[in-house]
N, C-alpha and C positions, 0 to 999 in steps of 0.2 A: 447487411454485409453480404448475403448470398447474391443479391442483385448486383452489387458492385463487383463481386468476384466473377460473376458471369460476364461482365463487361471487360474483364481483364484476361480471362482464360477461355479457350475453346471448350475444355472439359472442366466445368466449374463444380464447386460443392453446392449441394442443395441446402435449403434452409435448415433442415433437420441436422445434417452433418455440421453445418456452421454453428448451430446452437450447442451441439455437443462440445465442440472445441472451445467456444466462448465460455461455457459454464465450467470448464475443467479447472482443476486446481493449478495455480501458478501461471495462469494465462495472461498474456499481454496482448491486447487488441488495440490497434491504432487505425484511424481513418485520417487521411490527409487530403488537403485541398491544394490545387496547383498554384493558387495565389490568393491574396486576401479578398479579392472580388469574386472568386468562384462561388457559384450557387450550388453546385453539385460536387460531391467528393470525387477526387481523382485517383485515389489509391488506398490500399489497405495493407496491413501487416498483422499476422497472428503468430505469436511465439509462445512457448511455455517453458517453464523451468522447474527443475527439481534439484534440490541440494545445490551444488555449485556448477551445474551444467544447464544449458538451455538449448532448445531446438527451434529453429525457424520453420514453422509449418507452412506458411505461405506469405508471399509478398507480391503485390501486383499493382500496376498502374494502367489506367485505361489508355487506349491508343492515342487519343487526342492530347494527353498530358505527358506523354513519354518524352525523354531527353531534356527535361526541364529541372531535374534535381529532386523530384518528389520521392523517387525510390531511395535515393541517398538520405534524404531527410527522415523518411520513415525508419530506415535502418539505424540511423544515428539516434533517434529517439528510443528505439527498442533497445539499443545497446545500453543507453543510460538507465532505462527502466530496469532491465534485467540485471545490470551490474549493481544497482542500488538494492536489489533483492538478494544479492549474494552470489549470483551466477558469475563464474570466472571464464567460462568457455561457451561459445555459441556454435552449434553444429547445424549444417544445412546440406541439402542435396539439390542439385540443379542439373538439368539436361545438358550434357556436354556440348550440345550444338547451340545453346542459348547464349550467344555472344554478348548481348546486353547485360544479362544477369552475371555472367562470368566477369565482365568488366567491372560491374558494380562491386562484387564481392572482393575481387582482387584489389581494387582501388581502396577498399575499406581495410585492407590488410589481411584478409582471409587467405589461408593457405590450403591447397588441396592435400587431403590426407588419405584419400582412397577413391574407389570406384565401385559402383554397384552395376554389374552387367545386366543389360536388358531389364532395368528397373521400371521403366515406364511402359504403359500399355502399348505404345507404338513400337516397342522393342529397343528404344534408345537407352543408352547407358546414362547413369547419373554420376556426376562428380561429387564427392563428399568433401566439404570444406569445413575448416575449423577457424573460428575468429576469437582471438584473445580479447576478453572484455575488461581486463585489468588496466589497459592503457588508454 
């Protein structure tokens, strides 16, 4: 998972951080493949839930697999898994300049509910989104 995350993000989580998230209570971890013939995973998603809320910790697709629906598929599978565990709302943060992610979340029905100023190390703001899992 750490290696896959490193292929998706410039600033990736190391194996120790990844293990902490994976072992956490209420965690949903998904690995996706771009197609049935793919030999290597093309994306990942980690979310966690507590009570009736969930948080998307990370979602990433390797550059060669982007724009093929893998991110959407991962998000849809996570929605189903989290909903089946009793989560009704999924929260996430995204760099306000990440057009691809913003498009994915908005297409999924997520609504922006806030902003965290200078949230990222780069100084970029994070848009906070909420996605209803009951529908």
